[in-house]
N, C-alpha and C positions, 0 to 999 in steps of 0.2 A: 549258656550258649545253646543255640537251637540244634541239639543233636538227638533229642527224644523223637521217637517215631510219631508221636502225636503232632509234632511241629515239622513234619517231613517237608512240606512245601516251602516253608520259610527257611529251613535248614539248607535246602538246595540253593536258594537265592542269596542267603546271607548266613553262613554258619556262625558268625560272630554275634548275631542278634541275641539280645538278652531276653530270656523267657523265664517264666515262673511255673514250675511243675505243680506247685501247690494251688495255682489259680487257673488250671486248665479250663474249668467251667466258665471262667470269665473271658477266655480267649475269643476274640471276634474274627480274627484273621490277621492279615498283614497289610501294611500300607506301602504303596509304591510312591516314592517321593522323587520329584524331579531332580536329577543329578546326585541323588543319594541312594544308599542301599536300602532295601525294604526292611522294615522293623515290625515287631508284633504290635497288635492293638488289643487292649483289654478294656472291658467295661469297668469304669471306676466304681459305679454303684454295686456291681456284682462282687467286686473284690471286697468292698467295705462290708457287704452282707456276709461273705465267707469268713472274714476276720471276726466280725461281730458274733456270728454263730459260734465260732470257736471260743470266744471269750465267754459267752453266756453258758456254754457247756462245761466250762472249767470249774473245778472245785473251788479254786481261789475266788472266783467271781461270786459264787453263791455265798461264801463266807463273808466277803466284803459287803454284799448287799444286806446280809443279816446284821452285821455289825453296825452298818449305817442306817439300819431300820428302813430300808427301801423295799417296800413290799408290793407296790403297784407294778404290774408287768410292764406297762407303758414307760414308766420311769426307768426300769431296769433295762429295757431295750434301748431307750435314748442314751443311757449311760454307756452301754456296750457300743453303740454306734459312735459316740464321741471318742471312746477309747480306740475303736477301730480306725477312725480317721487319723488320730494321733499316731498310731502304730504305722499306718500307711505312709504318712508324711515322713517319718524318720527311718523306716525300714524297707520301704518298697519304692516310693517315688524317687528317692535319691540314688537308686542303683543305676549305674550307667557304665558304659564302656565305649572306648574309642574317642577320637577327637571330638570335643564338644558333644559328647554323649550320642554320637551318630548311630550307635547300635542299640541305644536304650529304647524301651517301648513307648508307645503312645497310650495314654489313659484317656479314654473317651468319656466325657461327661455330657449327658443328654439333659437339657432343661426339663423340669417337671412343669408341664403345661397345665393350667387350670382356667377357670372361667373368668378370672379377673380381666378387666379391660374389654370384655365382650359387651356388645350392646344389649341392654335389657329388653329392648323391643323385639328382638329376634325370636 
């Protein structure tokens, strides 16, 4: 619930809003929704990065990488990101409160834009 001083603005508007103290860095603000109470908005990518960093820094992860002979840093990071996404799906995204999860947060996913589809003549 939004009782932490960090979430003071949301707590005033919706004290039942679900917030994650462990993901304060990923907090973007709150969403006003027509006819519904405001809820927290978090950056999905930032949350995944926080979880993946915690996984990489764990002793267990280092042991598993050694046992599986995964020595390339890029492969270790990819593994940690996959594990973070799985952790998110089961332990974060499903957390809700209220009728139809009306107090649950919004997880904002921003598309990664690249040059595909751009005219090569530009």
